[in-house]
N, C-alpha and C positions, 0 to 999 in steps of 0.2 A: 504493500500500500504506500502511495506517495506520502512524503512528509512535508510537502509544501504547505505553508500556512494559508488557509483560505479566509479572506476578510469577510466580515458579516455583510449581509445584503441590507440596503436601506429600502424598505418596502414603501412604495408610493401610496398615498391615501386612496387612490382610485383602483388599487389592486383588488380585484373582486373575488378571486378564487385561486387556490393553490392545488393543483392536481398532480398526483404521482401515479402513473400507470405502472404498478409494480410488475405486472406481466400482462401480455396480451393472449396468453393461453387461457382456455376456458374448459370447464367440464361439460358444458352444454354446446350444442351445435344447432342453434335456432335458425329458422328460415329468415326471420327478421332480427337484426342485431344493430344497435346504434353504432357499433364499431365498423359496420360494413356499409359504406355509403351506397354501393350499387345494389344492395339487397340481393346478392347472388345466391344466398342460401348455402354458402360454402365457408362459413366462418372459420371452422377449425383448420381448413386447408389454407386459408389466407393468413392466419396469425399464429399458427402452432409453432412457437419458437421457445420450447421450454429450457433450452441451454443458453439462451441469450438474455441475461439479466444482470444488473449491477448487484454485487454482494451486499448483504445487510450492513457491514461495517462501512462500506463506501457510501451507502445511503445515509447512514448516521452522520458521517463526516460532511457530506454535502448539505443535508437538511439542517444541520446545526448552524448553518449560516443564516437561516431564517429566524428573525427575532420572535420570541414568544408573544402570542396574542390571545386574549380571551375570546375575541369574536372573529378571528380568521383562522380556522383550523386547517391543517393539512389533510386533504382528502385522498385516501388510498383507494385506488380503483383499478380496473383492468379492461378486458379480461376478468378473470376471477382472482382477486388479490389474495384470498386465503390459500391459494395453491402455490404462491410464491416461495421459492427456495425450499421446496419439499414441505411446504406448509409451516415451516418453522421460522421463516423470515419475518413474518408480521410481528410476532412477539419480540424478536430481537430488535427490530426497529423501534417499537413502542418503548422497550426498556432503555434504549440508548438515548432517548430524547425527552425533554421536559414538555413538549408541545401537546396541545389537544389535537385529536385526529377525528375525522369522519371516515366511515367505511362504507363503500358501495359493494355489496356482495349478493350472490344468489344463495347463500347459506349452504355451500357445498358440503361442509363438515357438520357432523352431528354436534349438538350443543356441548356435550361433555368434552369432546376433543377440541372444539373451537375455544372453549374457555381455558382448557389446559394449555393450549398453544399461545394464549395471550400472555403467558409468562407473568401472571399476577398484575398486569397493567390495565385492568378494566377501567380504572379512573381516567385513563387517557382518552377513553371513548365515551366519557360522560361529561357534559357541560350544559349550562343553562342556555337553551336555544329554543326558537319557536318550532323546531322540527327535530326528529330523532337523529342522533349521530350515526347510528347503524341503519342504513337504508337498504332493505332487502328487496331485490327485484323478483317478481313472479313472472315466469315464462311459461304460459299455459301449455303450449305444444310439447315442449321437452319435459316439463315437470309432471304433467299428467301421464305421460308415457312412462317416465322413470318410476313414479310412485303409484302406478297402476290405478289411475282414475281418482286418486285422492291427493293430488299434488298440492292444492291450496291448503287443505287441512294439515298436511305434513308441515308445510311452511309455517302455518300459524302455531302449530305445536312446538316447532323448533324455536320460534321467537319467544313464545310464552315461557319456555324452559330456561331462558336466560335469567329469569327472576331467581332461579336457584344458584346463580353464579354471580350475584352482586349487582346485576343491572336492574334499572327501573323499567318495569313493563306496565303500561297503562293504555287504555283505549283512547286517552286524550294525547294527541301527538306532542304537545308542548311538555307533557309530563312523562314521556316515554323515551328510553334510550334506543328503542328499536321500532321500526315500522315497515310495512310492506307496501310496495309500489308496483304498479303495472302500467305499461305503455298502452294508451287507449287506441291501439291499432284497430282498424275496422274489423279485423278478424277476431279481436278479443272482446269478450263481453263480461260485464260484472253480473253474476247470476245470484238469485236468492240464496242458493247453497253457499256461495262465497260470503255473502253478507252475514249469514247465520254463523258461519265458522269463525269469523273474526269479531263478531259483536261482543262488546264488553271485555275484549281480551287484548287485541293488538290494533293500532291504527292502520288503516288501509286507504290508499288513494289511487286513482287512475290518473296518470300524467298525460299531457297532450302529446298526440302523435305528430311527428314532424316528417314531412316528405310526401312522395307521390304514392298513390295506390289506385290502381285501375284508371289511370289517367286523371285523377283528381288530386289537387294539391291541398295538403293539410298544414295548418300552422299559420301564424302571422309573422311576417318578416319586415325588417326595416328597409331593406334595399331591394329594388325591383329585380325579379328573376334570379335572385342570388343562389337559390338551391336547385332550380329546375330548368335553367335556360336551355340546356342541351337535352336533358331527360324528357322534357315536355315538347321537344322539337320546335321550340320557339326560334332558335337560331342554331346553325350547324356547328359553331365552335364557341369556346369560352372567350372571355373578353379581358382586356388589360385594365388594371386599377391599381390603387395603392392601399395598403392595409396595415393595421397595427392591432395589438391585442391588449386586453385588460386583465389577462389571466397568466399565471405561471404554469405552463404545461410541460411536464417532465415525462419522457418515455422510459421504458424499462432499462435503458442503458444510461440514463441521466442526461440525454440530450434535451435541450429546451426548444420548443416549437412555437411558431407564431400563430398557428390555428390547428383545429382538429383535422381538417382536410389534409394538410401537409403531413401531420403526424401519421395518420392512418395510411395514406397513400404511399409514403416513404417506407413504412414497414411492410406493406404489401409487396413493394418492389425490392425489399432487402437493402435499402440504402443505409440505414443506421447500423445494421449488423455487419455490413461489408466494410464500413469505414471505422468502426469502433476500435478494432485491434491497433490500427495505425495511430489513432488519437491517444490510446492508452500508452503507447510507447513514447509519446511526446508529453507525458505527464498531464494529459487532458488540456493542453494549451490550445483550445479551440480558436480563440480570437486571432492568435498568431498564425495558425495553420489552416484555417477553414477553406480559404480560396484554393489552396493546393490540394487538400484532401477531397473537397467536394467540387473540384474544377468541372467535372462533367455532369454534375447533378443540378437539375433545376429545383427539385424538391429537397432543399437543404435546411437543417436546423439553424437556429439563430444563436446558440450558445451551448455550454455544457456546465452543469452544476458544480463540477469539480475543477473547472478552470478558474484560477485565482483572478483572472482578468474579467470574468463575467460580472456584469452589474445590471441592476434592474432597468437602467436607462435604455438598454437595448430593446426592451419590450415596447417602449413608447416611440420608437422610430417607425415612421411610415416606410414600408418596403414595397417595391413593385411586385405585382403578381399577375400572372397571365391565365389564371384558372377561375376567374370570376364567372359565376353561373353554375359551379359545382360545389359551392360552399356547403358545409355541414349545417344542418338546421339549428343545432344548439349554438352555433357561432353567430348567426344573423337573426335568430328569433327575437322578437320584442319581449322583454321581460323586466323584472325588478333587478336592481343591483343588490348588494348585501345590506344597503341602507333603505331598502324598500322604496326606491326612487319613483317607480311607476305608480304605486299605490298612494304614496304620500304627497308627491309633488307633480305627478303626471309627466315625469321625465322618463322617456323610454331608454332602456339600457340594452345593449347587445354586447356579446363577448368580444367582438372585434369592431373596430371603426374602419369604414371604407370610404374612400374619396376618389375623385377623378376617374369614375367608371367610363370607359370609352365605349359609349353606347352607339351602335351602328345607326346611321341616319334613318334607315328603313324601320327601326324600332322606336324612334323618338315619339311617335304619335300612338304607340300601342296603349290600349286602354288600361293595361295593368300598371303603367307608370303613373303614379298619383302626383298631384302638384307638389306636395311637400317632399317628394323624393328627387325632384330634379336638381336640388342643390348637391346631390352626391355624384352627379354626372359631370364629365369633363366639359367645361364651357367651350 
């Protein structure tokens, strides 16, 4: 392990989310997956890279640069993060840092094993927040198949069992450390059976589906055509624009990315895995060597958490992008920031800011472009 001293990171006030994709491996192989922008139903084939992950000690070293915050947890996600490092990595990381963490999981492990692997660090997953720190995703197709028609009931029982391991479990989401969430995909339905199973036990919500289904666009987005320009055959190619992020997105090898599309697409193409050994030999000096390492890559990261020269200012630089129109919905969806800006001040937040979209002349009068969206187009 490198002995270079890593300076602390100065977190900007507008940093909205810290995401660590511990692994992109998953125990499920759903037809619909938010990690799979094309919805090809081949999730495991796209991201099955169990041997490519940053060791726990390197994560501890890198994440220790992030100042402790009561209201900005580090969110551990994937893939399925409880599978990371033979399922032992999660507890090692929690034990090595003082921070609060959120966990996005499909509850692949039974409650006893999950609690044991937390290494006595349950408190790191418990904080006062308006929503549960452990957010469990329900995937009907795969879970009903795996648990023989009682997938939702099994998930509720696993969540409820966390009460035996020091967690707060309540049907009120602001009072519970764990809750269940389902994407409101048109093929998913909340049934009376499901409502009965979670009633008075565990919080349950259906979250907005983002994307195309049977030719229909779902979700509300700030920028015109951002997710479906080519998928909906509105235009035959993606467009040029400039973009920057308000989130710190870290992939399984510690690379920092400017948006979810670049992260997912680069992993599908093997970019991070291919260039990581060379960067490690250079003591992770990304800023000094990125032009050489990624000379032939359009989809390149913007930093590495173990590079002593990495600073949060790099997130706030507008960068040219030629993939506008294939954005991931969670990046351009209109939503609240962590200060509830949309609800309290009617200020829309998106994970990325986009400007100077080079809209083709033949699309300028398209009815999907609303008057307030024209300020994002190149004049």
